[in-house]
C-alpha positions in Angstrom: 224.2 46.6 21.5 226.8 49.0 20.1 225.4 52.2 21.7 225.1 50.0 25.3 228.6 49.3 24.5 229.8 52.7 23.9 228.3 53.6 27.1 229.5 51.1 29.1 233.3 52.1 27.7 231.7 55.7 28.8 231.1 54.1 32.7 234.0 52.3 32.4 236.3 55.1 31.8 235.0 57.2 34.3 234.8 54.8 36.9 238.5 53.0 36.9 239.9 56.9 36.2 238.2 57.4 40.2 239.8 54.2 41.4 243.5 54.9 39.3 243.9 58.4 40.7 242.2 57.8 44.3 245.3 55.1 44.8 247.8 57.5 43.1 247.0 60.7 45.2 246.7 58.5 48.5 249.9 57.0 47.8 251.5 60.2 47.2 249.9 61.7 50.2 252.1 58.7 52.2 254.7 59.4 50.6 254.6 55.9 48.8 255.2 56.7 44.8 258.3 55.4 43.9 261.5 58.0 42.9 261.5 58.8 38.5 262.6 61.2 36.5 259.6 62.5 35.0 260.7 62.3 31.6 260.8 59.1 31.5 257.4 58.1 31.9 256.3 61.4 29.9 258.6 60.0 26.8 257.1 56.1 26.8 253.5 56.7 27.5 253.2 59.7 24.5 255.4 57.4 22.1 253.7 53.9 23.2 250.1 55.1 23.3 250.5 57.3 20.1 251.7 54.0 18.0 249.1 52.2 19.8 246.3 54.4 18.4 247.7 53.1 14.8 247.3 49.8 15.5 251.2 48.6 16.4 250.5 48.0 20.1 251.9 49.6 23.2 252.8 46.7 25.6 256.2 45.0 24.1 257.3 49.3 22.8 256.4 50.2 26.6 258.5 47.4 28.3 261.6 48.1 25.7 261.5 51.9 27.5 261.1 50.4 30.9 264.9 48.7 30.0 266.0 51.6 28.1 265.3 54.1 30.0 265.9 52.1 33.4 262.7 53.1 35.1 262.6 52.7 38.3 260.1 49.7 38.4 261.0 45.7 38.9 260.0 43.3 36.2 257.0 41.8 39.1 256.0 45.3 38.5 255.8 45.4 34.8 252.7 43.6 34.1 250.8 45.5 36.5 251.7 48.5 35.6 251.7 47.9 32.2 247.7 47.5 32.1 247.3 50.1 35.2 248.7 52.9 33.0 247.3 52.3 29.6 243.8 51.5 30.6 242.7 55.0 30.2 244.4 55.6 26.8 243.0 52.5 25.5 239.5 53.3 26.3 240.0 56.5 24.7 241.3 55.4 21.8 238.0 52.4 21.9 235.6 55.2 22.1 237.0 56.9 18.9 236.5 54.1 16.9 233.7 51.9 18.0 231.8 54.4 17.0 232.0 53.6 13.2 232.5 50.2 13.7 230.2 47.7 10.8 231.5 44.3 12.9 228.2 42.5 13.7 227.1 43.2 17.8 226.6 39.6 18.7 230.5 38.9 17.6 231.4 42.6 18.9 230.3 42.1 22.0 230.7 38.3 22.5 234.9 39.0 21.7 235.3 41.4 24.2 232.9 40.2 26.6 235.4 36.6 26.7 238.6 38.7 26.9 237.2 40.6 30.2 236.3 37.8 32.1 240.0 35.9 30.9 241.6 39.4 32.1 239.5 39.3 36.0 241.2 35.4 35.8 244.3 36.4 34.6 245.1 39.3 36.9 244.3 36.6 39.9 247.2 34.5 38.5 249.7 37.3 37.9 249.5 39.6 41.0 250.2 36.2 43.3 253.7 34.7 40.6 257.3 35.3 41.6 259.3 37.6 39.3 261.2 35.0 37.0 257.8 33.4 36.3 256.7 36.6 34.8 259.6 37.3 33.1 259.7 33.4 31.8 256.4 34.1 30.8 256.5 37.6 28.9 259.7 36.8 27.5 258.4 33.2 25.8 255.3 35.1 24.7 257.0 38.3 23.6 259.1 36.1 21.2 255.2 34.8 19.9 254.6 37.9 19.1 257.3 39.2 17.1 256.5 35.6 15.2 253.3 36.8 15.1 254.2 40.1 13.5 256.9 39.1 11.3 254.5 36.5 9.2 252.1 39.1 9.3 254.6 41.6 7.2 255.6 38.3 4.9 252.2 37.3 4.3 252.3 34.2 5.7 249.5 34.7 8.1 246.3 34.7 5.7 245.2 38.3 4.8 241.5 37.8 6.1 238.2 37.9 4.4 234.7 39.9 4.1 233.2 38.4 6.8 231.9 41.2 9.6 230.7 38.4 11.7 231.4 34.9 13.3 228.7 32.6 13.3 228.1 28.8 15.0 231.3 26.5 15.6 233.7 30.2 14.3 232.0 32.1 17.3 232.7 29.8 19.6 236.3 28.7 19.2 236.7 32.5 19.1 235.1 33.1 22.4 237.5 31.0 23.9 240.6 32.3 22.1 239.7 35.6 23.4 239.3 34.5 26.9 243.2 33.3 26.5 244.1 36.4 25.3 242.1 38.4 27.7 244.1 36.3 30.3 247.6 36.8 28.8 246.8 40.8 28.7 247.3 40.8 32.1 251.0 39.1 32.1 252.0 41.5 30.0 251.3 40.3 26.9 249.6 42.7 24.2 246.6 41.6 22.7 247.2 43.4 19.1 249.0 40.6 16.8 247.5 37.7 18.3 243.7 39.3 17.6 245.1 40.1 14.1 246.3 36.8 13.5 242.6 35.2 14.6 239.9 37.8 13.3 241.9 37.3 9.8 242.1 33.3 9.9 238.9 33.1 10.5 238.3 35.2 7.1 236.5 38.7 8.8 237.5 41.4 7.1 240.4 43.0 8.3 238.7 46.2 9.2 237.3 44.0 11.7 240.0 43.8 13.7 240.4 47.5 14.8 237.3 47.7 17.0 237.2 44.0 18.2 240.7 44.7 19.5 240.5 48.5 20.8 236.8 47.0 22.4 238.6 44.2 24.1 241.8 46.0 25.5 239.4 49.1 26.7 237.0 46.7 28.9 239.2 44.2 30.2 242.1 46.8 31.1 240.2 48.4 33.8 238.8 45.2 35.4 242.5 43.7 35.7 244.0 46.8 36.7 241.7 47.5 39.5 242.4 44.3 40.4 245.9 45.5 40.3 245.4 48.1 42.0 243.5 46.7 44.8 246.6 44.0 45.1 249.1 47.2 45.0 251.3 45.4 42.5 252.0 48.5 40.3 254.7 51.0 40.3 252.1 54.4 40.6 253.8 57.3 39.7 255.0 56.1 36.3 251.5 54.4 35.9 250.2 58.2 36.6 252.1 60.2 33.9 252.2 57.3 31.3 248.3 57.4 31.2 248.1 61.2 31.4 250.8 61.5 28.4 248.9 58.9 26.4 245.8 60.0 26.4 247.2 63.2 24.8 249.5 60.5 22.3 246.4 59.1 21.3 244.5 62.5 21.0 247.0 63.6 18.6 247.2 60.2 16.8 243.6 59.7 16.2 243.2 63.4 14.8 245.9 64.7 13.5 247.8 61.7 11.7 246.6 60.7 9.1 248.9 58.5 7.8 252.5 56.8 8.5 254.5 53.6 7.2 252.7 51.3 9.4 254.9 48.5 7.6 258.1 49.9 8.0 256.6 50.7 11.7 255.8 47.1 12.2 259.5 45.9 11.4 260.8 48.3 13.7 258.2 46.8 16.7 259.5 43.0 15.5 262.9 44.3 16.9 262.0 45.5 19.5 259.4 43.1 20.9 262.2 40.8 20.0 265.3 42.3 21.6 262.8 43.0 25.1 262.0 39.2 25.1 265.6 38.3 24.9 266.3 40.9 28.1 262.9 39.1 29.7 264.6 35.8 29.4 268.3 37.0 30.2 267.3 38.3 33.5 265.0 35.1 34.5 267.8 32.7 33.7 270.7 34.9 35.2 268.3 34.9 38.0 269.3 38.1 39.7 268.2 39.7 42.7 264.7 41.6 42.3 265.2 44.9 41.8 263.3 46.9 44.7 261.9 50.5 43.5 263.0 53.1 45.4 260.5 55.3 46.9 260.5 58.8 47.0 
């Protein structure tokens, strides 16, 4: 079953890359790419996916850089751009790390499949929401993510057990929760922090969190992103450059970085997520007119 999952990851990587690149190159040919200074998505993609490979998560930091660097993206495009841009780097992460997983196959596949179905349902809903609703959803959900990160740093969240699989009621509960988490991913809400809480609170070994998180994101993101591509809902130039530089960031982090002070980095992420949440909520409540991206 793990071997089949690996084959599925390779197939998803290739199929999504074809869909994604074809759409971007078509837009370039038709002069529909947004104007953007290349250094912004290069820096954003490399930094966020480098730390994503270390388990920090990429969505909230990416939104922070969108705001801090003033990317040519409006808030309505953010969820779709996050998913479309990070799908390839996250699949690359999963291909690297799932090979060594000890998680029971039934648990791994069930949770991943549930997240994928949730993402398909969520993408259809998110692509039709207006900008203010997306700002509100992202703002409040990012605050919840920051709280979960803080609870884990303070040791309040259960630190897990020794189980490498879920059974009976716990497995059913896990499937239901991962369906919701998959749907939230399409709104631009990272899955890592809540997934860790779920895995730990159900008595699983902390080492089980990584393959479950990465596997879920790796297969749900291309499904959701293909739908976003079809809906023409994302910032194409930004997404393309973030994806390419993100792949480089993943490669360097996975094969050349042995250790970093992840607890200190997590504290930094909490600050970044909280600031980003308040920025989104401020934009929603001040009711500003949506910014239309400039097209080259």
